[in-house]
Structure formats: C-alpha cells, structure tokens
TIDO-710618 format. One record per atom (N, C-alpha, C): residue in one letter; x, y, z. Coordinates in steps of 0.001 Angstrom, whole numbers, padded with zeros to 6 digits, always signed. Layout:
BEGIN
AXYZ
...
//
This chain:
BEGIN
M+024373-058875-033273
M+024662-057455-033298
M+025128-056989-034671
R+025209-057903-035613
R+025756-057551-036920
R+024878-056561-037682
Y+023638-056344-037229
Y+022758-055420-037931
Y+022861-053999-037395
L+023687-053774-036382
L+023825-052442-035823
L+024524-051548-036837
P+023961-050376-037184
P+024502-049567-038268
P+025748-048780-037913
G+026107-048673-036637
G+027276-047891-036261
G+028156-048626-035277
P+029221-047964-034795
P+030112-048603-033821
P+029367-048965-032534
Y+029766-050057-031919
Y+029132-050483-030682
Y+030088-051350-029879
T+029810-051466-028581
T+030467-052426-027695
T+029420-053005-026772
L+029389-054315-026657
L+028493-054998-025740
L+029327-055549-024591
F+028977-055133-023364
F+029674-055580-022166
F+028791-056545-021385
A+029417-057463-020659
A+028694-058352-019746
A+029323-058251-018368
R+028479-058328-017355
R+028950-058260-015972
R+029758-059505-015646
D+030929-059309-015054
D+031786-060413-014626
D+032277-060085-013223
G+031530-060558-012218
G+031858-060186-010847
G+031553-058716-010623
Q+032567-057954-010185
Q+032401-056528-009949
Q+032845-055693-011144
A+033258-056339-012219
A+033741-055625-013402
A+032895-055992-014613
F+033236-055409-015753
F+032580-055730-017013
F+033633-056237-017991
R+033243-057205-018794
R+034123-057679-019858
R+033452-057438-021204
V+034253-057270-022237
V+033736-057049-023577
V+033307-058388-024169
V+032051-058456-024600
V+031532-059661-025232
V+031642-059555-026747
E+031327-058389-027261
E+031337-058193-028706
E+031604-056720-028990
R+032334-056447-030083
R+032713-055062-030346
R+032985-054861-031828
S+032639-053690-032345
S+032913-053394-033745
S+032888-051890-033970
G+033830-051397-034777
G+033778-050026-035271
G+034505-048987-034459
Y+035014-049327-033270
Y+035701-048341-032454
Y+037206-048501-032593
D+037917-047365-032780
D+039369-047389-032867
D+040036-047146-031520
S+039273-046637-030554
S+039836-046340-029240
S+038881-046850-028169
P+039387-047052-026962
P+038537-047622-025897
P+037737-046576-025119
F+037366-045457-025768
F+036746-044376-025013
F+035413-044774-024400
V+034737-045794-024945
V+033435-046170-024395
V+033548-046715-022981
Y+034751-047131-022559
Y+034900-047613-021196
Y+034604-046528-020165
E+034707-045267-020559
E+034450-044180-019627
E+033047-044284-019029
F+032101-044790-019807
F+030731-044845-019330
F+030575-045865-018208
L+031364-046927-018248
L+031285-047914-017187
L+031971-047419-015925
A+032983-046582-016092
A+033676-046039-014937
A+032818-045013-014197
D+031891-044388-014908
D+031033-043374-014306
D+029572-043717-014587
P+028989-044638-013813
P+027617-045091-014091
P+026581-043980-014035
D+026895-042842-013370
D+025919-041761-013313
D+025543-041259-014698
T+026434-041453-015675
T+026146-040976-017027
T+025086-041821-017727
W+024845-043022-017226
W+023825-043857-017850
W+022871-044462-016821
A+022827-043848-015627
A+021990-044392-014562
A+020516-044415-014949
G+020081-043433-015746
G+018677-043401-016151
G+018268-044606-016948
A+019224-045213-017621
A+018917-046401-018421
A+018505-047579-017547
M+018873-047555-016261
M+018478-048641-015365
M+016957-048717-015244
E+016299-047577-015271
E+014848-047556-015158
E+014170-047630-016510
L+014759-047018-017514
L+014103-046921-018816
L+014529-048025-019777
G+015651-048680-019474
G+016175-049692-020387
G+017122-049110-021414
Q+017052-047785-021647
Q+017925-047144-022622
Q+017998-045657-022310
Q+019059-045023-022777
Q+019241-043613-022505
Q+020231-043028-023502
R+019897-041856-024019
R+020823-041128-024890
R+021820-040396-024002
I+023098-040427-024370
I+024142-039772-023589
I+025033-038951-024503
E+025776-038034-023931
E+026757-037275-024684
E+028093-038001-024599
A+028777-038075-025705
A+030021-038842-025719
A+031089-038122-026518
R+032305-038148-026004
R+033427-037590-026733
R+033656-038377-028017
G+033831-037685-029109
G+034164-038338-030366
G+032983-038785-031186
S+031730-038551-030726
S+030578-038985-031502
S+030383-038086-032709
R+029859-038657-033764
R+029673-037903-035013
R+028381-037100-034944
S+028311-036038-035731
S+027139-035161-035694
S+025893-035834-036239
D+026061-036837-037106
D+024897-037499-037679
D+024436-038690-036843
C+025082-038889-035679
C+024740-040033-034825
C+024473-039571-033400
E+023747-040397-032683
E+023560-040217-031253
E+024197-041404-030538
V+024828-041147-029408
V+025387-042238-028606
V+024351-042643-027564
W+024025-043932-027566
W+023020-044466-026659
W+023631-045548-025787
V+023093-045667-024601
V+023429-046788-023715
V+022159-047563-023451
A+022202-048867-023627
A+021086-049744-023291
A+021553-050685-022185
V+020737-050792-021123
V+021075-051632-019971
V+020046-052735-019856
D+020527-053955-019714
D+019616-055065-019457
D+019083-054906-018037
P+017791-054703-017849
P+017261-054456-016505
P+017097-055702-015661
I+017391-056884-016210
I+017200-058127-015465
I+018422-058385-014597
G+018208-058571-013311
G+019300-059013-012446
G+020218-057891-012049
D+021526-058033-012375
D+022550-057216-011729
D+022623-055742-012130
P+022566-055249-013362
P+022324-055923-014629
P+023570-056667-015114
V+023414-057469-016147
V+024550-058220-016650
V+025033-057716-017997
R+024267-056845-018656
R+024684-056403-019997
R+024537-054891-020135
V+025524-054295-020767
V+025474-052879-021114
V+025917-052748-022566
L+025087-052115-023373
L+025404-051888-024777
L+025628-050396-024993
V+026792-050028-025514
V+027097-048644-025873
V+027206-048586-027396
A+026390-047753-028036
A+026331-047772-029498
A+026094-046380-030064
E+026670-046120-031233
E+026392-044909-031997
E+025338-045248-033047
I+024181-044604-032943
I+023047-044917-033802
I+022745-043724-034707
P+022661-043909-036043
P+022235-042815-036923
P+020908-042233-036460
R+020783-040927-036517
R+019619-040247-035967
R+018313-040689-036624
E+018381-041083-037885
E+017154-041448-038576
E+016776-042910-038387
S+017528-043662-037588
S+017300-045107-037507
S+016285-045522-036456
G+015822-044598-035633
G+014907-045004-034570
G+015651-045754-033487
P+016503-045062-032697
P+017394-045748-031747
P+016685-046661-030764
G+015552-046196-030215
G+014910-046975-029166
G+014539-048378-029592
A+013769-048487-030671
A+013321-049799-031135
A+014498-050656-031554
L+015484-050042-032179
L+016652-050784-032650
L+017435-051368-031478
L+017632-050571-030437
L+018387-051066-029290
L+017669-052212-028593
H+016350-052088-028444
H+015591-053162-027809
H+015732-054459-028589
R+015652-054369-029914
R+015732-055572-030736
R+017116-056205-030638
L+018153-055372-030647
L+019513-055899-030607
L+019851-056496-029243
M+019343-055891-028169
M+019606-056459-026849
M+018951-057829-026722
A+017791-057989-027331
A+017128-059296-027310
A+017931-060317-028095
Q+018506-059889-029229
Q+019312-060808-030047
Q+020601-061195-029341
A+021118-060299-028510
A+022396-060534-027843
A+022210-061132-026461
R+021166-061906-026278
R+020794-062427-024968
R+021939-063205-024319
L+022208-062862-023081
L+023194-063559-022267
L+022506-064052-021002
P+023128-064964-020260
P+022494-065420-019034
P+022186-064253-018114
A+020928-064153-017654
A+020538-063034-016803
A+021047-063209-015381
S+021284-064423-014988
S+021732-064647-013628
S+022408-065998-013539
G+023118-066188-012451
G+023783-067456-012225
G+024854-067273-011180
P+025233-068346-010493
P+026312-068247-009507
P+027558-067639-010129
P+028277-066776-009413
P+029432-066092-010010
P+030517-067046-010484
W+030708-068186-009773
W+031762-069104-010205
W+031391-069795-011517
I+030091-069926-011789
I+029671-070543-013050
I+030067-069655-014230
L+029790-068357-014113
L+030132-067440-015202
L+031641-067343-015382
R+032397-067468-014291
R+033868-067405-014414
R+034434-068644-015106
M+033711-069738-015094
M+034192-070956-015745
M+034124-070879-017269
L+033344-069941-017774
L+033162-069870-019225
L+034480-069683-019957
G+035383-068891-019370
G+036669-068679-020024
G+037460-069956-020203
E+037290-070894-019263
E+038036-072153-019329
E+037491-073105-020383
I+036204-073000-020700
I+035603-073983-021608
I+035085-073358-022899
R+035332-072043-023079
R+034755-071331-024226
R+035120-071991-025553
N+036360-072379-025711
N+036827-072899-027004
N+037037-074411-027017
R+036496-075103-026027
R+036664-076557-026023
R+035835-077181-027134
P+036379-078224-027773
P+035669-078831-028906
P+034526-079720-028456
S+033701-080082-029393
S+032603-081027-029163
S+033143-082454-029296
P+032640-083375-028470
P+031663-083221-027394
P+032316-082737-026110
L+031517-082080-025272
L+031976-081606-023978
L+031215-082371-022900
L+031953-082984-021974
L+031348-083714-020865
L+031433-082853-019612
I+030299-082480-019055
I+030253-081669-017842
I+029897-082580-016670
V+030802-082655-015698
V+030671-083555-014560
V+030442-082718-013302
S+029476-083104-012489
S+029201-082351-011273
S+028516-083233-010248
E+028584-082819-008992
E+027729-083408-007981
E+026303-082911-008212
P+025305-083657-007769
P+023930-083169-007895
P+023768-081805-007227
G+023099-080907-007928
G+022796-079605-007360
G+023905-078585-007422
S+025000-078888-008143
S+026148-077982-008156
S+026023-076827-009141
G+024918-076736-009855
G+024760-075657-010822
G+025105-076057-012241
R+025046-077360-012521
R+025398-077837-013855
R+024488-077256-014934
S+023186-077223-014660
S+022261-076708-015672
S+022527-075239-015962
Q+022919-074462-014921
Q+023245-073057-015145
Q+024495-072913-016013
L+025477-073798-015810
L+026688-073739-016623
L+026383-074111-018067
I+025568-075148-018267
I+025211-075546-019620
I+024502-074407-020340
E+023561-073753-019638
E+022861-072621-020237
E+023834-071513-020606
A+024785-071220-019706
A+025761-070170-019979
A+026636-070528-021176
V+027038-071792-021290
V+027851-072231-022432
V+027085-072036-023740
L+025803-072395-023735
L+024999-072257-024951
L+024814-070792-025323
F+024578-069924-024329
F+024473-068502-024606
F+025780-067963-025166
E+026897-068395-024598
E+028196-067911-025020
E+028482-068294-026467
R+028087-069496-026854
R+028409-069979-028195
R+027381-069563-029248
F+026095-069568-028859
F+025046-069392-029865
F+024128-068199-029611
G+024263-067554-028435
G+023446-066396-028145
G+022059-066724-027639
D+021694-068007-027587
D+020341-068363-027156
D+020303-069853-026859
S+019812-070213-025676
S+019726-071634-025323
S+018719-072367-026181
K+017828-071635-026883
K+016849-072281-027746
K+017498-072875-028988
A+018780-072587-029191
A+019501-073187-030304
A+019812-074656-030036
A+019498-075131-028832
A+019845-076493-028442
A+018604-077348-028236
E+018768-078649-028475
E+017774-079651-028132
E+018251-080370-026870
F+017346-080532-025886
F+017692-081202-024635
F+017073-082598-024637
F+017907-083593-024315
F+017480-084993-024354
F+017632-085597-022962
H+016544-086212-022445
H+016518-086792-021107
H+016375-088315-021227
P+017482-089042-021340
P+017385-090486-021580
P+016830-091273-020410
G+016902-090735-019193
G+016446-091482-018029
G+014979-091820-018062
R+014203-091107-018860
R+012767-091355-018935
R+012408-092437-019955
L+013384-092903-020728
L+013073-093690-021920
L+013693-095080-021874
S+013017-096020-022517
S+013576-097364-022706
S+014653-097317-023783
G+015422-098421-023887
G+016496-098483-024875
G+016045-098240-026306
P+015011-098959-026787
P+014550-098719-028164
P+014064-097292-028397
V+013407-096710-027410
V+012913-095342-027577
V+014072-094347-027583
Q+015130-094612-026809
Q+016315-093760-026872
Q+016887-093724-028288
L+016995-094893-028915
L+017513-094956-030281
L+016575-094265-031262
R+015279-094378-031023
R+014324-093700-031896
R+014472-092188-031797
E+014563-091685-030560
E+014635-090235-030373
E+015963-089674-030879
L+017042-090404-030663
L+018352-089906-031082
L+018580-090033-032578
F+018273-091225-033127
F+018691-091519-034493
F+017556-091911-035434
G+016333-091988-034948
G+015209-092287-035821
G+014918-093748-036015
D+015538-094622-035200
D+015255-096049-035328
D+013781-096328-035017
S+013230-097349-035637
S+011837-097703-035406
S+011667-098304-034015
A+010671-097777-033271
A+010378-098317-031943
A+008891-098249-031665
G+008078-098313-032728
G+006635-098200-032547
G+006211-096746-032528
Q+004927-096520-032610
Q+004405-095168-032642
Q+004381-094549-031254
R+004433-093230-031220
R+004242-092501-029977
R+002806-092691-029486
L+002611-092543-028206
L+001273-092642-027645
L+000398-091550-028240
G-000655-091944-028939
G-001583-090976-029504
G-001047-090263-030725
G+000088-090705-031272
G+000669-090004-032424
G+000766-090903-033634
E+001040-090299-034752
E+001191-091038-035993
E+002435-090555-036715
G+002950-091417-037565
G+004057-091023-038425
G+005405-091191-037751
A+006461-090955-038535
A+007823-091126-038061
A+008254-089960-037172
V+009194-090248-036293
V+009758-089225-035407
V+010995-088644-036067
V+011110-087304-036075
V+012324-086671-036575
V+013391-086802-035498
P+014485-087515-035756
P+015488-087745-034713
P+016212-086462-034334
L+016798-086473-033160
L+017512-085303-032667
L+018602-084852-033628
V+019319-085794-034198
V+020456-085434-035050
V+020019-084773-036355
D+018736-084835-036677
D+018247-084253-037938
D+017324-083055-037726
R+017278-082511-036522
R+016353-081410-036246
R+016942-080033-036519
G+018185-079983-036964
G+018798-078710-037314
G+019252-077876-036135
A+019389-078476-034955
A+019828-077724-033782
A+021323-077444-033857
D+021736-076326-033289
D+023160-076010-033202
D+023848-076885-032155
A+023092-077306-031145
A+023666-078101-030056
A+022643-079115-029578
I+023153-080227-029049
I+022319-081236-028395
I+022890-081471-027005
V+022033-081371-026005
V+022427-081565-024614
V+021802-082853-024107
I+022627-083788-023658
I+022140-085033-023072
I+022251-084912-021559
E+021104-084894-020888
E+021063-084789-019435
E+021276-086167-018810
E+022374-086345-018130
E+022807-087586-017474
E+023076-088693-018493
V+024283-088666-019012
V+024691-089616-020041
V+024738-091043-019497
A+024872-091212-018177
A+024902-092559-017586
A+023573-093272-017754
D+022497-092526-018064
D+021188-093144-018256
D+020998-093704-019662
L+021966-093492-020546
L+021874-094090-021879
L+022039-095606-021777
K+021208-096342-022494
K+021320-097797-022532
K+022534-098194-023377
P+023051-099425-023197
P+024267-099841-023922
P+024195-099629-025427
A+023065-099954-026040
A+022960-099788-027491
A+023058-098322-027886
A+022444-097452-027090
A+022506-096018-027385
A+023918-095476-027163
Q+024617-095968-026143
Q+026002-095546-025911
Q+026876-095897-027112
S+026743-097149-027574
S+027557-097607-028704
S+027263-096794-029964
R+025992-096572-030229
R+025600-095833-031431
R+026054-094373-031358
L+025920-093780-030182
L+026325-092385-030032
L+027841-092245-030142
L+028582-093192-029590
L+030044-093150-029714
L+030456-093177-031183
D+029877-094081-031959
D+030195-094141-033391
D+029883-092814-034078
H+028756-092218-033716
H+028350-090957-034326
H+029328-089831-033975
L+029728-089752-032705
L+030620-088688-032282
L+032017-088850-032856
V+032485-090074-032997
V+033810-090312-033577
V+033838-089853-035035
R+032744-090106-035755
R+032676-089656-037158
R+032619-088146-037250
G+031988-087502-036240
G+031930-086047-036211
G+030786-085484-037029
D+030263-084338-036594
D+029247-083611-037345
D+029335-082143-036941
S+028423-081332-037441
S+028468-079891-037175
S+027775-079510-035871
I+027176-080465-035185
I+026444-080189-033952
I+027416-080111-032782
F+027167-079170-031881
F+027942-079084-030643
F+027235-079934-029593
W+027902-080982-029119
W+027305-081922-028176
W+027771-081597-026758
V+026821-081527-025833
V+027112-081369-024412
V+026517-082577-023697
L+027366-083349-023041
L+026929-084510-022275
L+027163-084198-020803
S+026205-084492-019965
S+026346-084157-018549
S+026139-085389-017687
T+026727-085347-016491
T+026567-086476-015584
T+026867-086063-014148
S+026195-086732-013217
S+026538-086656-011795
S+027005-088017-011299
S+027250-088920-012217
S+027685-090274-011876
S+029193-090408-012037
D+029772-091405-011373
D+031187-091731-011526
D+031311-092686-012712
L+031520-092129-013890
L+031547-092948-015099
L+032721-093916-015099
A+033847-093517-014494
A+034998-094420-014426
A+034641-095666-013616
L+033964-095462-012475
L+033561-096606-011644
L+032523-097451-012364
L+031533-096802-012988
L+030518-097555-013720
L+031141-098356-014857
S+032145-097783-015496
S+032831-098490-016583
S+033566-099717-016062
S+034247-099570-014914
S+035003-100706-014360
S+034077-101806-013873
E+032832-101448-013517
E+031856-102434-013058
E+030993-102979-014187
G+031275-102572-015427
G+030533-103075-016567
G+029178-102441-016772
Q+028916-101300-016104
Q+027622-100642-016233
Q+027653-099461-017193
F+028817-099166-017747
F+028964-098109-018741
F+030044-098551-019712
S+029863-098209-020974
S+030778-098664-022014
S+032208-098177-021761
P+033194-099083-021595
P+034593-098655-021415
P+035101-097831-022588
A+034694-098199-023801
A+035150-097442-024971
A+034584-096031-024956
F+033311-095900-024577
F+032676-094586-024525
F+033338-093739-023440
W+033617-094344-022269
W+034266-093607-021193
W+035668-093176-021596
S+036416-094042-022270
S+037757-093688-022731
S+037706-092482-023675
F+036686-092434-024522
F+036525-091319-025456
F+036173-090030-024714
L+035311-090129-023688
L+034831-088935-022989
L+035790-088442-021908
S+036641-089306-021393
S+037443-088967-020214
S+038380-087789-020456
T+038820-087591-021682
T+039719-086470-021987
T+038963-085198-022340
R+037643-085265-022309
R+036824-084125-022720
R+035953-083605-021578
Q+036248-084041-020353
Q+035390-083691-019244
Q+035796-082374-018597
F+034796-081681-018073
F+035008-080460-017303
F+034235-080623-016005
V+034929-080486-014890
V+034330-080759-013586
V+033844-079457-012959
V+032561-079425-012596
V+031985-078282-011882
V+032211-078495-010396
P+032934-077607-009728
P+033200-077826-008291
P+031942-077667-007459
P+031836-078403-006363
P+030673-078250-005461
P+030766-076942-004700
L+029645-076540-004116
L+029563-075266-003408
L+030557-075187-002255
R+030814-076297-001569
R+031716-076255-000416
R+033146-075873-000821
K+033471-075989-002113
K+034790-075578-002597
K+034764-074161-003182
M+033603-073522-003161
M+033450-072168-003684
M+033087-071195-002576
S+033545-071479-001351
S+033122-070692-000194
S+033499-069227-000306
Q+034536-068894-001097
Q+034935-067497-001224
Q+033878-066662-001934
F+032955-067332-002643
F+031899-066620-003361
F+030560-066672-002616
L+030535-067305-001446
L+029256-067604-000814
L+028490-066337-000404
S+029179-065379+000208
S+028499-064152+000622
S+027904-063424-000570
E+028668-063341-001648
E+028190-062676-002865
E+026968-063403-003442
E+026996-064729-003415
E+025886-065492-003985
E+024638-065398-003114
I+024821-065371-001801
I+023679-065203-000900
I+022970-063887-001190
E+023728-062823-001355
E+023132-061520-001642
E+022462-061510-003016
R+023060-062176-003997
R+022466-062207-005338
R+021127-062945-005320
I+021069-064083-004626
I+019816-064833-004540
I+018758-064018-003797
L+019154-063370-002697
L+018207-062556-001938
L+017666-061402-002772
E+018517-060790-003569
E+018051-059673-004393
E+017017-060151-005406
G+017204-061356-005938
G+016198-061910-006836
G+014868-062138-006130
L+014923-062586-004878
L+013697-062787-004097
L+013023-061452-003773
R+013822-060428-003497
R+013243-059107-003234
R+012487-058588-004440
V+013086-058794-005620
V+012418-058354-006844
V+011152-059168-007088
Q+011227-060480-006858
Q+010097-061367-007121
Q+008919-061098-006196
Y+009211-060880-004905
Y+008138-060764-003923
Y+007910-059328-003428
G+008765-058401-003815
G+008558-057004-003465
G+008690-056692-001995
R+009599-057378-001298
R+009752-057158+000140
R+011230-057162+000490
R+011679-056137+001190
R+013092-056013+001549
R+013385-056862+002776
V+014258-057830+002641
V+014646-058720+003743
V+016165-058821+003765
E+016738-058728+004941
E+018179-058870+005124
E+018471-060130+005933
V+019756-060477+006022
V+020188-061640+006802
V+020914-061155+008047
S+020504-061649+009211
S+021177-061255+010447
S+022609-061790+010466
E+023434-061185+011309
E+024828-061612+011393
E+024928-063065+011841
A+024093-063451+012812
A+024129-064830+013310
A+023728-065816+012219
A+022669-065468+011449
A+022227-066351+010374
A+023284-066432+009274
M+023917-065297+008949
M+024956-065308+007919
M+026125-066190+008343
N+026537-066088+009602
N+027641-066927+010085
N+027287-068404+009973
R+026047-068739+010268
R+025640-070136+010157
R+025648-070592+008702
L+025193-069736+007795
L+025202-070074+006371
L+026631-070269+005874
L+027549-069442+006345
L+028944-069520+005882
L+029653-070745+006445
R+029221-071218+007623
R+029873-072393+008232
R+029312-073715+007723
Y+028125-073688+007158
Y+027444-074915+006752
Y+028167-075557+005560
D+028134-076895+005482
D+028904-077631+004468
D+028176-077779+003134
W+026878-077515+003063
W+026063-077558+001856
W+026161-078881+001096
P+025732-079978+001726
P+025754-081267+001008
P+024846-081273-000220
G+023793-080438-000204
G+022914-080339-001365
G+023377-079324-002388
N+024545-078689-002116
N+025158-077758-003053
N+024303-076520-003308
W+024463-075939-004509
W+023813-074661-004828
W+022293-074776-004764
D+021751-075908-005170
D+020299-076083-005104
D+019800-075956-003663
E+020554-076517-002723
E+020156-076425-001323
E+020265-074993-000817
L+021308-074285-001225
L+021455-072885-000835
L+020269-072057-001327
K+019910-072235-002577
K+018812-071472-003155
K+017488-071796-002444
Q+017230-073080-002210
Q+015988-073481-001542
Q+015962-072983-000106
S+017095-073069+000589
S+017148-072654+001986
S+016897-071157+002127
L+017476-070360+001237
L+017279-068917+001304
L+015845-068538+000956
E+015263-069217-000029
E+013876-068911-000383
E+012941-069270+000766
T+013177-070428+001404
T+012354-070821+002543
T+012471-069805+003673
A+013719-069412+003995
A+013931-068442+005074
A+013298-067098+004745
Y+013409-066689+003495
Y+012822-065408+003067
Y+011307-065422+003267
L+010661-066509+002867
L+009203-066574+002958
L+008718-066765+004392
L+009526-067433+005223
L+009141-067613+006621
L+009350-066343+007441
C+010255-065486+006991
C+010577-064270+007735
C+009535-063195+007466
H+008964-062619+008523
H+008042-061506+008317
H+008386-060330+009214
E+009650-060251+009651
E+010112-059106+010436
E+011185-058318+009685
G+011471-058718+008456
G+012457-057981+007658
G+013878-058448+007827
V+014117-059385+008741
V+015468-059896+008976
V+015398-061406+009144
I+016200-062127+008374
I+016273-063584+008496
I+017186-063917+009658
G+016623-064601+010649
G+017416-065050+011783
G+017669-066548+011698
E+018378-067071+012673
E+018675-068505+012668
E+017406-069333+012739
A+016351-068798+013379
A+015105-069554+013512
A+014453-069833+012168
E+014692-068959+011175
E+014074-069144+009859
E+014860-070103+008963
L+016082-070414+009330
L+016897-071295+008494
L+016468-072742+008696
R+016275-073451+007612
R+015899-074868+007668
R+016986-075692+006964
L+018208-075554+007432
L+019331-076251+006806
L+019201-077750+007040
G+019532-078513+006014
G+019444-079962+006119
G+018140-080542+005648
D+017180-079688+005256
D+015880-080191+004803
D+015842-080474+003307
H+016935-080175+002607
H+016944-080352+001163
H+016818-081830+000820
G+015880-082150-000057
G+015593-083547-000359
G+016505-084181-001382
G+017447-083425-001940
G+018313-083984-002973
G+017745-083726-004350
E+018624-083727-005337
E+018233-083381-006699
E+017705-084602-007446
E+016550-084450-008054
E+016026-085450-008975
E+015615-084713-010242
P+016598-084274-011051
P+016290-083359-012152
P+015440-083973-013252
D+015418-085292-013350
D+014733-085902-014490
D+013617-086840-014042
T+013123-086629-012838
T+012134-087559-012319
T+010737-087233-012831
L+009937-088280-012994
L+008519-088115-013297
L+007680-088542-012102
N+008321-088636-010946
N+007628-089086-009743
N+006554-088072-009367
L+005294-088478-009512
L+004188-087553-009290
L+004120-087113-007832
R+004368-088025-006904
R+004307-087654-005495
R+005369-086610-005161
R+006582-086796-005682
R+007666-085839-005402
R+007341-084475-006004
R+006889-084445-007230
R+006558-083170-007875
R+005404-082489-007143
T+004401-083260-006748
T+003246-082690-006046
T+003660-082132-004691
A+004519-082863-003984
A+004985-082399-002672
A+005780-081102-002806
D+006627-081002-003829
D+007402-079780-004044
D+006474-078586-004265
L+005448-078780-005091
L+004500-077700-005363
L+003719-077331-004098
E+003287-078327-003355
E+002511-078085-002144
E+003334-077294-001120
R+004568-077689-000948
R+005450-076990-000008
R+005628-075532-000403
R+005832-075296-001685
R+006049-073919-002155
R+004804-073059-001938
L+003623-073605-002230
L+002395-072840-002046
L+002165-072508-000574
I+002481-073450+000320
I+002340-073189+001750
I+003285-072067+002180
L+004513-072087+001662
L+005467-071038+002000
L+004988-069676+001513
E+004452-069626+000301
E+003957-068355-000228
E+002772-067856+000595
A+001890-068772+001016
A+000762-068384+001859
A+001256-067874+003204
Y+002281-068490+003754
Y+002863-068046+005022
Y+003378-066628+004886
S+004097-066360+003784
S+004652-065031+003575
S+003553-063990+003396
L+002537-064303+002618
L+001472-063345+002325
L+000634-063016+003552
H+000453-063997+004451
H-000438-063813+005599
H+000310-063797+006930
A+001643-063555+006839
A+002471-063372+008045
A+002299-064506+009056
G+002095-065713+008552
G+002000-066873+009423
G+000655-067089+010080
N-000341-066270+009758
N-001680-066444+010335
N-002318-067685+009725
Q-002469-068735+010539
Q-002898-070021+010004
Q-004345-070009+009520
V-005193-069222+010142
V-006587-069138+009697
V-006640-068571+008279
H-005930-067462+008069
H-005918-066841+006745
H-005193-067720+005727
M-004118-068384+006151
M-003386-069281+005251
M-004277-070419+004777
A-004985-071055+005721
A-005849-072185+005372
A-006945-071746+004416
R-007518-070560+004675
R-008578-070067+003801
R-008031-069817+002386
A-006848-069220+002298
A-006263-068939+000988
A-005923-070222+000237
L-005480-071245+000948
L-005090-072512+000326
L-006282-073425+000061
G-007431-073100+000616
G-008624-073910+000389
G-008634-075207+001159
I-007987-075219+002342
I-007950-076425+003164
I-008331-076035+004592
S-008564-077035+005431
S-008896-076756+006829
S-007633-076387+007592
R-007815-075757+008747
R-006671-075399+009568
R-005951-076649+010073
G-006724-077707+010375
G-006106-078956+010806
G-005210-079546+009722
S-005684-079514+008476
S-004875-080011+007354
S-003626-079165+007181
L-003767-077840+007352
L-002606-076961+007233
L-001570-077290+008298
Q-002002-077486+009528
Q-001062-077804+010605
Q-000341-079125+010339
Y-001083-080090+009795
Y-000459-081373+009441
Y+000630-081166+008383
K+000331-080353+007377
K+001285-080133+006284
K+002479-079302+006751
L+002245-078341+007643
L+003356-077579+008197
L+004335-078503+008926
A+003789-079446+009688
A+004632-080415+010390
A+005325-081349+009397
K+004618-081748+008360
K+005152-082669+007359
K+006380-082082+006668
Y+006345-080791+006388
Y+007453-080144+005667
Y+008397-079400+006594
G+008247-079588+007913
G+009167-078956+008861
G+009064-077451+008893
L+007850-076921+008751
L+007646-075480+008650
L+006859-074932+009838
Q+006843-075649+010944
Q+006059-075161+012089
Q+006611-073820+012564
//
C-alpha cells in the first residue's frame, strides 16, 4: 500500500468486526464511520469500488471505498485519491497487492494475533485435518502479503539424499529427464520456507537443517507436523537435539471438537461458499444442524468441509436433512500422498456428486453425463456410500 498517494486505512474482517491491518495519513479515526454504516458503501459490494462523500476530505481528492468481493468480504479499503490519479485502476491494483486470506475457519484467523511476532523457526502442530494449511497460509499473508513469497517443501515424497539435494544443493544425481544442478531451497530467494510434515525428514536432513537454523538466516521458516515429535524422539525415530530446539517454538492448532463455539458460524461460512460456487440456495434443517453440532468430528475441519459439500450436492429440495449427512465417511487426511488409487477415487467421488446435483439424482442422466453405464454408476454409488 506504500504507493497510495493519499491517506488510507485497510481493514480486514475479524469475526463480526473489522480490524485495522494497515493505515497511513489519517489524524483521526473518522473512516470508521463507513464500517458502522455499510449502506454508505454497499454499492462497492457489487462493483468492487465506490466513490463516497466523507467528512474532512480535501477538495482535490475523492474518498473511495474498495471492497474485496471474495467471501465475507474480508477486506475494506478506505482511501483519499487525488482526482487526477485514476482511482478505479489504482484501487484495484492496491487491493491485489494487499492480498489477505479470502476465507478460512474463524478460529484460524483469530490465532494470528498469538503468532504474529513469533520468531523463526515456527513449528505448527496439529491433528490431521485441523486446518493447519489454512493457518500457514494466513501467517504468510500476514507477514509477506502473499503466500507466493514462500517455497513449500514436501519431504515425505523424497529419499534422504534427494532431501539434502532439494534443501541444500547436495549432489544426489540428476533429476529424471533433467540436466544441470538444482538450485537449493535456501538459495531461491524466498521470504519463507514451509516444510510440510517435519517428521518425514530423514536423520541426515534433520541434522543439517538443525545446524542451519541454529546459525540463523533471513528466511522465515515454518515447520509443520501432525506427529508426536516428543514420542518419536524418545523412541529414536526423530533427532532429540532437533526436538529440543523445536519444542519451545511450537504452536498447537486445536482440533475442531475444541472449537465447538465457532461451529455454527463455520457451517454457514462453508455453505455460503458452496452457494456461490454452485449457484443454488440450500439451508440446513434444524434436525441436521443439531446432529452436526453434536458430532465429535474425528476428521476435524476437513471432515466438516467434505461432509457439508457432500450433503449440499446430495440435497435437491433446498434443505439439508439428516438423510443427506454422511458423517463418518471421511477417509482421513493424506496431504502429501502420491497414491494414484486414492487420488483417482477422490476425483471420481466428487464427479459423481456433481452429476447427482446437476441431474437431481436421476441415474440415467447421471450415467450419460459421466460416460458410464447405469450399472457402473450404481456400483460406484454403493462404493462411496452415496445410494
């Protein structure tokens, strides 16, 4: 936002309120009036931007409001723009530069205050499916304004020598079909490096990375895990020295069952995203909502999201009832798997659900759209518990 020629305030949605993300040039908090009375900038919801009248604005400037149309919305920019600057194009460019997470569980965004100023490296610990990737994305947006400022490293896919090659440039043979040396992660100029599941690092990579982190560098390191590193360390499966170094730097993401106070709000947020995606208004019946609120969610946020999407696509009467809920069908998180059968099954299930939604459960039309026989469709419906 440093290129904005006049005073501005950038707000981000935080629950039912807005918080100031960035601000410059204002001596008084008068811009808050616009958030208290959304009717003054309601047109910006459809247009993305709107000129408004504001107390205290200068004659050579116009006061504009730009609203991020994605999601809640989550961002509102109030700015005084010189009349000759071309406000529309300027606001669009600045909103893109000030990118914040467009969506995410409310408890994830509330955690940012607790970890905003924590030093590198940061260890994020969570149960599978608890929203760890959403928190990591939010942390990167908060610090750098764009998750593209980070390099993501998935050690679970790689052998020990290849891990060292990718991280530090050690020789491990040529890439398949490639030539020349590999530029290691530490030399790619990224603002941050994210290691997905640090427990998958081989012993040599753990030792080398520990030495590197102790020496320190300008990179912000985020290490994540769903494993019990303390237990792995005591059993000799993870470096005790590395665990001792990381143990004081960990931040634990609570599972969904401990965030039940946010569950109703999150259910509505996920449903609203589905309404926008599929263009169909669907509500949750009281009985179905009670069942969702009582459920323990062993698969965490990932299971909640999958369950609501399945129910939404199976429902063709405008109301999700208990019959549409498929609780307990979540297969568990495998975020770094290359298992072709698992990936293919996930895609197949999703396409069947979309066909069900589009053709209101008519199996003849569904089979024709999917390019398979009705018998094959019935087999797959039974296979995925979608009868």
